[in-house]
MIDOSE-1310 file (N, C-alpha, C; in nm, 2 decimals, decimal comma, always signed):
residues 60
mnkd	+0,08/-0,12/+0,00/+0,00/+0,00/+0,00/+0,09/+0,12/+0,00; +0,04/+0,23/-0,07/+0,12/+0,35/-0,07/+0,04/+0,46/+0,01; +0,10/+0,58/+0,02/+0,04/+0,68/+0,10/-0,10/+0,73/+0,05; -0,12/+0,73/-0,08/-0,25/+0,77/-0,14/-0,36/+0,67/-0,10
qikg	-0,32/+0,54/-0,11/-0,42/+0,44/-0,07/-0,46/+0,46/+0,07; -0,37/+0,48/+0,16/-0,39/+0,49/+0,30/-0,47/+0,62/+0,33; -0,42/+0,73/+0,28/-0,49/+0,86/+0,31/-0,63/+0,85/+0,25; -0,65/+0,79/+0,13/-0,78/+0,78/+0,07/-0,88/+0,70/+0,16
evkn	-0,83/+0,59/+0,21/-0,92/+0,51/+0,30/-0,95/+0,58/+0,43; -0,86/+0,65/+0,48/-0,88/+0,73/+0,60/-0,99/+0,84/+0,58; -0,98/+0,91/+0,46/-1,08/+1,01/+0,43/-1,22/+0,94/+0,41; -1,22/+0,83/+0,35/-1,35/+0,75/+0,32/-1,41/+0,72/+0,46
iagk	-1,33/+0,67/+0,55/-1,39/+0,63/+0,68/-1,43/+0,75/+0,76; -1,35/+0,86/+0,75/-1,39/+0,98/+0,82/-1,52/+1,04/+0,76; -1,53/+1,03/+0,63/-1,66/+1,07/+0,57/-1,78/+0,99/+0,61; -1,76/+0,86/+0,63/-1,87/+0,78/+0,67/-1,91/+0,82/+0,81
vqek	-1,81/+0,85/+0,90/-1,84/+0,89/+1,04/-1,91/+1,02/+1,04; -1,87/+1,11/+0,95/-1,93/+1,25/+0,95/-2,07/+1,24/+0,90; -2,09/+1,16/+0,80/-2,23/+1,14/+0,74/-2,32/+1,08/+0,85; -2,28/+0,98/+0,92/-2,36/+0,92/+1,03/-2,39/+1,02/+1,14
agkv	-2,28/+1,09/+1,18/-2,30/+1,19/+1,28/-2,41/+1,30/+1,24; -2,40/+1,34/+1,11/-2,50/+1,43/+1,06/-2,64/+1,38/+1,06; -2,65/+1,25/+1,04/-2,79/+1,19/+1,05/-2,84/+1,19/+1,19; -2,75/+1,16/+1,28/-2,78/+1,15/+1,42/-2,83/+1,29/+1,47
vgst	-2,76/+1,39/+1,44/-2,80/+1,53/+1,48/-2,90/+1,60/+1,39; -2,93/+1,53/+1,28/-3,03/+1,59/+1,19/-2,97/+1,70/+1,10; -2,84/+1,70/+1,07/-2,77/+1,80/+0,99/-2,75/+1,75/+0,85; -2,83/+1,80/+0,76/-2,81/+1,76/+0,62/-2,68/+1,81/+0,57
eqqv	-2,64/+1,92/+0,61/-2,51/+1,98/+0,57/-2,39/+1,88/+0,60; -2,39/+1,83/+0,72/-2,29/+1,74/+0,77/-2,29/+1,61/+0,69; -2,42/+1,57/+0,66/-2,43/+1,44/+0,58/-2,37/+1,46/+0,44; -2,40/+1,57/+0,38/-2,35/+1,60/+0,25/-2,20/+1,61/+0,25
kgqa	-2,14/+1,68/+0,35/-2,00/+1,70/+0,36/-1,93/+1,56/+0,38; -2,00/+1,48/+0,46/-1,94/+1,34/+0,48/-1,94/+1,26/+0,35; -2,05/+1,27/+0,27/-2,05/+1,20/+0,15/-1,95/+1,25/+0,05; -1,93/+1,38/+0,05/-1,82/+1,44/-0,04/-1,69/+1,40/+0,01
rqve	-1,66/+1,38/+0,14/-1,53/+1,34/+0,19/-1,51/+1,19/+0,15; -1,62/+1,11/+0,15/-1,61/+0,97/+0,10/-1,56/+0,97/-0,04; -1,63/+1,05/-0,13/-1,59/+1,05/-0,27/-1,45/+1,09/-0,29; -1,41/+1,19/-0,22/-1,27/+1,24/-0,22/-1,17/+1,13/-0,18
gkiq	-1,21/+1,06/-0,08/-1,12/+0,94/-0,03/-1,12/+0,83/-0,13; -1,23/+0,80/-0,19/-1,23/+0,69/-0,29/-1,15/+0,73/-0,42; -1,15/+0,86/-0,45/-1,07/+0,90/-0,57/-0,92/+0,89/-0,53; -0,89/+0,94/-0,42/-0,75/+0,94/-0,38/-0,70/+0,79/-0,37
kgvg	-0,78/+0,71/-0,31/-0,74/+0,57/-0,31/-0,72/+0,51/-0,45; -0,81/+0,55/-0,54/-0,80/+0,50/-0,68/-0,67/+0,55/-0,74; -0,63/+0,67/-0,71/-0,50/+0,72/-0,76/-0,39/+0,64/-0,71; -0,40/+0,61/-0,58/-0,29/+0,52/-0,52/-0,29/+0,38/-0,58
nvee	-0,41/+0,33/-0,62/-0,41/+0,20/-0,68/-0,34/+0,20/-0,82; -0,37/+0,31/-0,89/-0,31/+0,32/-1,02/-0,16/+0,34/-1,01; -0,11/+0,42/-0,92/+0,03/+0,44/-0,89/+0,10/+0,30/-0,86; +0,03/+0,23/-0,78/+0,09/+0,10/-0,74/+0,09/+0,00/-0,86
avrd	-0,01/+0,00/-0,94/-0,01/-0,09/-1,05/+0,10/-0,05/-1,15; +0,12/+0,08/-1,17/+0,23/+0,12/-1,26/+0,36/+0,08/-1,20; +0,38/+0,10/-1,07/+0,50/+0,06/-1,01/+0,53/-0,09/-1,02; +0,42/-0,17/-1,00/+0,43/-0,31/-1,01/+0,47/-0,36/-1,15
skkh	+0,41/-0,29/-1,25/+0,43/-0,33/-1,39/+0,57/-0,30/-1,43; +0,64/-0,20/-1,37/+0,78/-0,16/-1,40/+0,87/-0,27/-1,34; +0,83/-0,34/-1,24/+0,91/-0,44/-1,17/+0,92/-0,56/-1,26; +0,82/-0,59/-1,34/+0,82/-0,71/-1,42/+0,87/-0,69/-1,55
């Protein structure tokens, strides 16, 4: 795993927590922010996956 994969997963988890907290307190704004953070995390993790695939392909 590389840093983008790890940071992306952390953002995704933090976004899930933020979304759930928003639901608990009835804050649509926090729910939307949590969802956006999840998307950002998934994108960053995807970038990390691509970087790792390129790095692995160079080894072979």
